[in-house]
BAMAR-474672 format. One line per field, with one value per atom (N, C-alpha, C, O): residue number from 1; residue in three letters; atom name; y, x, z. Coordinates in steps of 0.001 Angstrom, whole numbers, always signed. Each point is the difference from the previous one (the first is absolute). Layout:
<recs>
k: NUM / ...
r: ala / ...
a: CA / ...
north: Y / ...
east: X / ...
up: Z / ...
</recs>
This chain:
<recs>
k: 1 / 1 / 1 / 1 / 2 / 2 / 2 / 2 / 3 / 3 / 3 / 3 / 4 / 4 / 4 / 4 / 5 / 5 / 5 / 5 / 6 / 6 / 6 / 6 / 7 / 7 / 7 / 7 / 8 / 8 / 8 / 8 / 9 / 9 / 9 / 9 / 10 / 10 / 10 / 10 / 11 / 11 / 11 / 11 / 12 / 12 / 12 / 12 / 13 / 13 / 13 / 13 / 14 / 14 / 14 / 14 / 15 / 15 / 15 / 15 / 16 / 16 / 16 / 16 / 17 / 17 / 17 / 17 / 18 / 18 / 18 / 18 / 19 / 19 / 19 / 19 / 20 / 20 / 20 / 20 / 21 / 21 / 21 / 21 / 22 / 22 / 22 / 22 / 23 / 23 / 23 / 23 / 24 / 24 / 24 / 24 / 25 / 25 / 25 / 25 / 26 / 26 / 26 / 26 / 27 / 27 / 27 / 27 / 28 / 28 / 28 / 28 / 29 / 29 / 29 / 29 / 30 / 30 / 30 / 30 / 31 / 31 / 31 / 31 / 32 / 32 / 32 / 32 / 33 / 33 / 33 / 33 / 34 / 34 / 34 / 34 / 35 / 35 / 35 / 35 / 36 / 36 / 36 / 36 / 37 / 37 / 37 / 37 / 38 / 38 / 38 / 38 / 39 / 39 / 39 / 39 / 40 / 40 / 40 / 40 / 41 / 41 / 41 / 41 / 42 / 42 / 42 / 42 / 43 / 43 / 43 / 43 / 44 / 44 / 44 / 44 / 45 / 45 / 45 / 45 / 46 / 46 / 46 / 46 / 47 / 47 / 47 / 47 / 48 / 48 / 48 / 48 / 49 / 49 / 49 / 49 / 50 / 50 / 50 / 50 / 51 / 51 / 51 / 51 / 52 / 52 / 52 / 52 / 53 / 53 / 53 / 53 / 54 / 54 / 54 / 54 / 55 / 55 / 55 / 55 / 56 / 56 / 56 / 56 / 57 / 57 / 57 / 57 / 58 / 58 / 58 / 58 / 59 / 59 / 59 / 59 / 60 / 60 / 60 / 60 / 61 / 61 / 61 / 61 / 62 / 62 / 62 / 62 / 63 / 63 / 63 / 63 / 64 / 64 / 64 / 64 / 65 / 65 / 65 / 65 / 66 / 66 / 66 / 66 / 67 / 67 / 67 / 67 / 68 / 68 / 68 / 68 / 69 / 69 / 69 / 69 / 70 / 70 / 70 / 70 / 71 / 71 / 71 / 71 / 72 / 72 / 72 / 72 / 73 / 73 / 73 / 73 / 74 / 74 / 74 / 74 / 75 / 75 / 75 / 75 / 76 / 76 / 76 / 76 / 77 / 77 / 77 / 77 / 78 / 78 / 78 / 78 / 79 / 79 / 79 / 79 / 80 / 80 / 80 / 80 / 81 / 81 / 81 / 81 / 82 / 82 / 82 / 82 / 83 / 83 / 83 / 83 / 84 / 84 / 84 / 84 / 85 / 85 / 85 / 85 / 86 / 86 / 86 / 86 / 87 / 87 / 87 / 87 / 88 / 88 / 88 / 88 / 89 / 89 / 89 / 89 / 90 / 90 / 90 / 90 / 91 / 91 / 91 / 91 / 92 / 92 / 92 / 92 / 93 / 93 / 93 / 93 / 94 / 94 / 94 / 94 / 95 / 95 / 95 / 95 / 96 / 96 / 96 / 96 / 97 / 97 / 97 / 97
r: asn / asn / asn / asn / leu / leu / leu / leu / val / val / val / val / asn / asn / asn / asn / gly / gly / gly / gly / ser / ser / ser / ser / glu / glu / glu / glu / val / val / val / val / glu / glu / glu / glu / phe / phe / phe / phe / ile / ile / ile / ile / leu / leu / leu / leu / asp / asp / asp / asp / ser / ser / ser / ser / gly / gly / gly / gly / ala / ala / ala / ala / gln / gln / gln / gln / ile / ile / ile / ile / thr / thr / thr / thr / cys / cys / cys / cys / ile / ile / ile / ile / ser / ser / ser / ser / glu / glu / glu / glu / asn / asn / asn / asn / thr / thr / thr / thr / trp / trp / trp / trp / lys / lys / lys / lys / cys / cys / cys / cys / ile / ile / ile / ile / gly / gly / gly / gly / ser / ser / ser / ser / pro / pro / pro / pro / lys / lys / lys / lys / leu / leu / leu / leu / ile / ile / ile / ile / gly / gly / gly / gly / val / val / val / val / pro / pro / pro / pro / cys / cys / cys / cys / lys / lys / lys / lys / gly / gly / gly / gly / lys / lys / lys / lys / ser / ser / ser / ser / phe / phe / phe / phe / thr / thr / thr / thr / gly / gly / gly / gly / asn / asn / asn / asn / gln / gln / gln / gln / phe / phe / phe / phe / lys / lys / lys / lys / met / met / met / met / leu / leu / leu / leu / gly / gly / gly / gly / ser / ser / ser / ser / phe / phe / phe / phe / val / val / val / val / ala / ala / ala / ala / ser / ser / ser / ser / ile / ile / ile / ile / glu / glu / glu / glu / val / val / val / val / asp / asp / asp / asp / gly / gly / gly / gly / thr / thr / thr / thr / gln / gln / gln / gln / glu / glu / glu / glu / val / val / val / val / leu / leu / leu / leu / glu / glu / glu / glu / thr / thr / thr / thr / his / his / his / his / val / val / val / val / thr / thr / thr / thr / ser / ser / ser / ser / glu / glu / glu / glu / asn / asn / asn / asn / trp / trp / trp / trp / asn / asn / asn / asn / leu / leu / leu / leu / phe / phe / phe / phe / gly / gly / gly / gly / leu / leu / leu / leu / pro / pro / pro / pro / trp / trp / trp / trp / ile / ile / ile / ile / ile / ile / ile / ile / glu / glu / glu / glu / phe / phe / phe / phe / glu / glu / glu / glu / ser / ser / ser / ser / lys / lys / lys / lys / leu / leu / leu / leu / asn / asn / asn / asn / tyr / tyr / tyr / tyr / pro / pro / pro / pro / ile / ile / ile / ile / val / val / val / val
a: N / CA / C / O / N / CA / C / O / N / CA / C / O / N / CA / C / O / N / CA / C / O / N / CA / C / O / N / CA / C / O / N / CA / C / O / N / CA / C / O / N / CA / C / O / N / CA / C / O / N / CA / C / O / N / CA / C / O / N / CA / C / O / N / CA / C / O / N / CA / C / O / N / CA / C / O / N / CA / C / O / N / CA / C / O / N / CA / C / O / N / CA / C / O / N / CA / C / O / N / CA / C / O / N / CA / C / O / N / CA / C / O / N / CA / C / O / N / CA / C / O / N / CA / C / O / N / CA / C / O / N / CA / C / O / N / CA / C / O / N / CA / C / O / N / CA / C / O / N / CA / C / O / N / CA / C / O / N / CA / C / O / N / CA / C / O / N / CA / C / O / N / CA / C / O / N / CA / C / O / N / CA / C / O / N / CA / C / O / N / CA / C / O / N / CA / C / O / N / CA / C / O / N / CA / C / O / N / CA / C / O / N / CA / C / O / N / CA / C / O / N / CA / C / O / N / CA / C / O / N / CA / C / O / N / CA / C / O / N / CA / C / O / N / CA / C / O / N / CA / C / O / N / CA / C / O / N / CA / C / O / N / CA / C / O / N / CA / C / O / N / CA / C / O / N / CA / C / O / N / CA / C / O / N / CA / C / O / N / CA / C / O / N / CA / C / O / N / CA / C / O / N / CA / C / O / N / CA / C / O / N / CA / C / O / N / CA / C / O / N / CA / C / O / N / CA / C / O / N / CA / C / O / N / CA / C / O / N / CA / C / O / N / CA / C / O / N / CA / C / O / N / CA / C / O / N / CA / C / O / N / CA / C / O / N / CA / C / O / N / CA / C / O / N / CA / C / O / N / CA / C / O / N / CA / C / O / N / CA / C / O / N / CA / C / O / N / CA / C / O / N / CA / C / O / N / CA / C / O / N / CA / C / O / N / CA / C / O / N / CA / C / O / N / CA / C / O / N / CA / C / O / N / CA / C / O
north: +7716 / -704 / -1479 / -779 / +674 / -1271 / -502 / +686 / -1788 / -1098 / -1038 / -889 / +628 / -1304 / -409 / -1150 / +2637 / +7 / -410 / -231 / +301 / -541 / +1808 / +910 / -1068 / +1519 / -129 / -1026 / +1967 / -287 / +1540 / +991 / -1262 / +1222 / +381 / -699 / +1856 / +244 / +1676 / +977 / -1234 / +1303 / +604 / -446 / +1343 / +674 / +323 / +336 / -531 / -149 / +532 / -807 / +2851 / -139 / +299 / +638 / -1524 / -170 / -1531 / -627 / +259 / -1976 / -36 / +709 / -1128 / -251 / -751 / -82 / -957 / -914 / +413 / +942 / -1961 / -40 / -1971 / -974 / +1098 / -1333 / -387 / +789 / -1914 / -1272 / -562 / -136 / -253 / -1214 / -1183 / -212 / -491 / -1711 / -205 / -298 / +557 / -426 / +878 / -362 / +1471 / +978 / -535 / +212 / -991 / -399 / -1180 / +123 / -1151 / -1042 / +457 / -794 / +1807 / +297 / +787 / -23 / +597 / -143 / -1208 / -29 / -982 / -1268 / -211 / -408 / +622 / -573 / +276 / -815 / +1743 / +305 / -1102 / -493 / +367 / -798 / +1231 / +1046 / -1388 / +915 / -18 / -1146 / +1921 / +469 / +253 / +697 / -1326 / -11 / -585 / -1195 / +1455 / -801 / +491 / +1014 / -1597 / +576 / +824 / -589 / +1846 / +242 / +1628 / +310 / +123 / +1141 / +1374 / +713 / -382 / +1696 / +621 / -631 / +1887 / +961 / +698 / +807 / -776 / +1417 / +1289 / -236 / +1299 / +1114 / +369 / +1096 / -2090 / +232 / -1515 / -505 / -132 / -238 / -1867 / -949 / +800 / -1718 / -581 / +677 / -1953 / -635 / -957 / -370 / +197 / -578 / -1434 / +101 / -1112 / -644 / +156 / +182 / -267 / +571 / -1571 / -500 / +7 / -760 / -4 / -1063 / +2102 / +230 / +1022 / +785 / -904 / +1392 / -815 / -843 / +1566 / -478 / +1552 / +1070 / -1168 / +1212 / +354 / -323 / +832 / +332 / +1093 / +1076 / -1260 / +628 / +782 / -464 / +1739 / +1322 / +988 / +752 / -811 / +1006 / +1010 / -439 / +1694 / +1228 / +1348 / +852 / -718 / +847 / -219 / +890 / -1902 / -585 / -151 / -440 / +912 / +82 / -1151 / -336 / -700 / -857 / -469 / +206 / -608 / +12 / -1514 / -753 / +476 / -1352 / -151 / +188 / -586 / +533 / -1262 / -470 / +78 / -416 / +132 / +922 / -2115 / -413 / -369 / -253 / +226 / -1100 / -746 / +324 / -1151 / -830 / -153 / -754 / +1288 / -269 / -914 / -221 / -106 / -1138 / +1008 / -409 / +1898 / +1212 / +59 / -206 / +345 / +5 / +1757 / +751 / -811 / +1922 / -68 / -896 / +2017 / +416 / +984 / +852 / -392 / +1569 / +176 / -931 / +2177 / +798 / +745 / +1059 / -1702 / +848 / +785 / +212 / +691 / +1118 / -428 / +736 / -1771 / +3 / -347 / +296 / -714 / +244 / +1774 / +863 / -679 / +1344 / +674 / +929 / -962 / +1241 / -539 / +593 / -1984 / -771 / +774 / +810 / -975 / +307 / +1683 / +292 / +663 / +1123 / +344 / +482 / -777 / +253 / +153 / +816 / -2157 / -591 / +652 / +31 / +622 / +456 / +1887 / +697 / -524 / +1092 / +1168 / +1089 / -2118 / +653 / -596 / -1183 / +1848 / -983 / -1653 / -152 / -477 / -1216 / +213 / -406 / +1077 / +270 / +1063 / +568
east: +328264 / +796 / -629 / -357 / +352 / +58 / +1072 / +1022 / -1008 / +935 / -576 / -98 / -179 / -541 / -1112 / -333 / -539 / -1239 / -527 / -1101 / +2617 / -261 / +616 / +599 / -1048 / +366 / +1519 / +616 / -305 / +2060 / -195 / -489 / +1119 / +840 / +1188 / +959 / -802 / +1728 / +114 / -738 / +2091 / +855 / +814 / +583 / -848 / +468 / +1534 / +460 / +367 / +1367 / +320 / +207 / -18 / +794 / +1463 / +640 / -296 / +2024 / -458 / +707 / -1440 / -58 / +321 / -832 / +1504 / +596 / -844 / -208 / -718 / -736 / -1254 / -16 / -860 / -1180 / +373 / +499 / -863 / -291 / -1204 / -615 / +197 / -792 / +496 / +1222 / -1952 / +430 / -296 / -763 / +1425 / -475 / -1123 / -717 / +439 / -1438 / -1484 / -852 / +1200 / -630 / -436 / -814 / +1863 / +655 / -1137 / -1022 / +1246 / -783 / -1765 / -843 / +405 / -1034 / -1019 / -1227 / +1810 / +195 / -488 / -633 / +1290 / -462 / +1394 / +45 / +1038 / +1926 / -182 / +451 / -983 / +432 / +1417 / +299 / +430 / +849 / +1109 / -123 / +1249 / +1233 / +978 / +412 / +27 / +1213 / +1259 / +278 / +663 / +1361 / +821 / -295 / +1436 / +348 / +220 / +673 / -1138 / +436 / +1176 / +921 / -645 / +1144 / -674 / -1097 / +2204 / +30 / -332 / +656 / -1146 / -393 / +868 / +384 / -328 / +561 / -810 / -461 / +102 / -880 / +938 / +1198 / -1465 / +545 / +655 / +515 / -566 / +1044 / +994 / +672 / -888 / +1826 / -654 / +780 / -1978 / -149 / -207 / -570 / +999 / -582 / -1672 / -404 / -212 / -1305 / +133 / +985 / -1794 / -18 / -1298 / -1170 / +1507 / -1040 / -515 / +735 / -2010 / -17 / -292 / +269 / -777 / -201 / -1065 / -415 / +16 / -1398 / -659 / +372 / -1372 / -1291 / -528 / +522 / -1378 / -745 / -1316 / -854 / +563 / -957 / -925 / +485 / -2253 / -584 / -700 / -578 / +945 / +96 / -1109 / -128 / -799 / -824 / +438 / +335 / -461 / +450 / -1611 / +159 / -1196 / -937 / -608 / -456 / +443 / -706 / +790 / -480 / +1644 / +791 / +601 / +543 / -254 / +223 / +2004 / +206 / +481 / +1441 / +219 / -280 / +897 / +961 / +1242 / +732 / +122 / +1190 / +659 / -595 / +2209 / +829 / -610 / -561 / +938 / -544 / +1362 / +512 / +130 / +1036 / -239 / -896 / +1317 / -437 / +886 / +973 / -1220 / +1217 / -255 / -1116 / +2179 / +130 / -799 / -426 / +564 / -74 / -1602 / -897 / +776 / -1610 / -955 / -843 / +1509 / -467 / -360 / +350 / -1192 / -510 / +142 / -812 / +1982 / +459 / -473 / +135 / -786 / -149 / +794 / +60 / +993 / +806 / -127 / -1141 / +2601 / -63 / -530 / -959 / +1120 / -521 / -1024 / -503 / -405 / -1737 / +34 / -206 / +390 / -526 / +229 / -802 / +1905 / -69 / -825 / -1076 / +1236 / -1447 / -1257 / -550 / +161 / -1236 / -339 / -1145 / +1945 / +33 / -194 / -1050 / +2074 / -495 / -1485 / -328 / -534 / -1511 / -839 / -1148 / +1389 / -963 / +396 / -606 / +1530 / +256 / -251 / -557 / +1389 / -75 / +1029 / +69 / +389 / +1325 / -771 / -1153 / +1986 / -581 / +997 / -362 / +1579 / +808 / -498 / +371
up: +54162 / -1705 / -102 / +884 / -2347 / -500 / -113 / +30 / -160 / -985 / -691 / +847 / -1504 / -451 / +504 / +282 / -118 / +189 / +1784 / +501 / +99 / +1549 / +576 / -573 / +1696 / +631 / +459 / +291 / -303 / +908 / +452 / -543 / +1830 / +846 / -291 / +327 / -983 / -70 / +387 / -136 / +692 / +435 / -1440 / -988 / +1400 / -1275 / +286 / +1092 / -2491 / +793 / -1155 / -906 / +467 / -1203 / -223 / -836 / +2178 / -639 / -401 / -789 / +1129 / -683 / -1527 / -566 / -117 / -1622 / -585 / -1211 / +2782 / -1524 / +1294 / +792 / -972 / +722 / +744 / -563 / +1521 / +1041 / +565 / +718 / -952 / +608 / +1190 / +54 / +997 / +839 / -638 / -942 / +1540 / -309 / -92 / -955 / +2596 / -84 / -1004 / -812 / +1405 / -1450 / -1543 / -900 / +1236 / -1756 / +11 / -675 / +1401 / +119 / +470 / -417 / +1103 / +255 / -1446 / +103 / -1221 / -1388 / -1044 / -1055 / +1949 / -1048 / -590 / -1161 / +1780 / -464 / -1658 / -805 / +477 / -1932 / +419 / +1088 / -2554 / -494 / +28 / -637 / +1520 / +93 / -1181 / -184 / -561 / -428 / +386 / +975 / -1823 / +633 / +792 / +1 / +879 / +846 / +1426 / +189 / +677 / +1528 / -113 / -566 / +949 / +570 / +1387 / +464 / -360 / +833 / +81 / -760 / +1175 / +117 / +1581 / +985 / -1265 / +930 / +441 / -808 / +1731 / +909 / +256 / -159 / +455 / +241 / +1224 / +222 / +566 / +837 / -138 / +900 / -2722 / +311 / +311 / -88 / +366 / +728 / -1307 / -856 / +577 / -1375 / +323 / +1103 / -2305 / +545 / -1387 / -732 / +507 / -222 / -1364 / +339 / -1683 / -746 / -1016 / -852 / +1187 / -400 / -1620 / -559 / -243 / -1251 / -194 / +852 / -2132 / +0 / -1502 / -816 / +1041 / -812 / -736 / +312 / -1088 / -635 / +296 / -825 / +1685 / +683 / -289 / -350 / +487 / -678 / +1522 / +983 / -1366 / +1496 / -133 / -966 / +2173 / -771 / +1500 / +1101 / -1470 / +966 / -13 / -874 / +1518 / -149 / -1202 / -719 / +520 / -1334 / -1647 / -1045 / +1290 / -1005 / -301 / +1052 / -2100 / +226 / -1049 / -1196 / +1873 / -879 / +113 / +933 / -2208 / +321 / +335 / -972 / +2434 / -170 / +1144 / +969 / -1527 / +783 / +1838 / +591 / -203 / +1958 / -178 / -1090 / +2331 / +728 / +809 / +779 / -657 / +1654 / +965 / -23 / +663 / +1124 / +1687 / +469 / +67 / +1064 / +1630 / +1080 / -1728 / +1300 / +474 / -816 / +1462 / +510 / -608 / +489 / -1558 / -363 / -1299 / -767 / +437 / -1024 / -450 / +359 / -1453 / -114 / -1262 / -794 / +368 / -1309 / -19 / +626 / -1673 / -370 / -886 / -409 / -364 / -580 / -1182 / -230 / -884 / -964 / +349 / -1083 / +1688 / -250 / +403 / -854 / +1746 / +464 / -920 / -86 / -1050 / -1049 / -758 / -69 / -845 / -615 / +564 / -746 / +1776 / +729 / -36 / -344 / +633 / +558 / -1845 / -425 / -380 / -1332 / -874 / -862 / +1575 / -345 / +728 / -446 / +1644 / +399 / +699 / +813 / -1404 / -188 / +1291 / +141 / +723 / +1364 / +1224 / +334 / +9 / +752 / +1139 / +402 / -277 / +820 / +1473 / +1104 / -1351 / +1333 / +324 / +1027
</recs>
């Protein structure tokens, strides 16, 4: 998967209400300007984590491109969340989960 032209490895998470990338991944793709203010997110286990902001990114999956909101977190994971899953499944015409 490409985010702003850079290869990014994601964990597919159909339970995630947003798509998140780590702060380190955000830096690796050029640190696009973040919008919004830092806030807290909550994992499925109930643990809170810090959200640094979001940006609109060019995303490519299997040759199909979309421009989608991407959130940056202090956690060390990249989650391909439900909004992206729905968007790409409708464009690719096959399930990606």
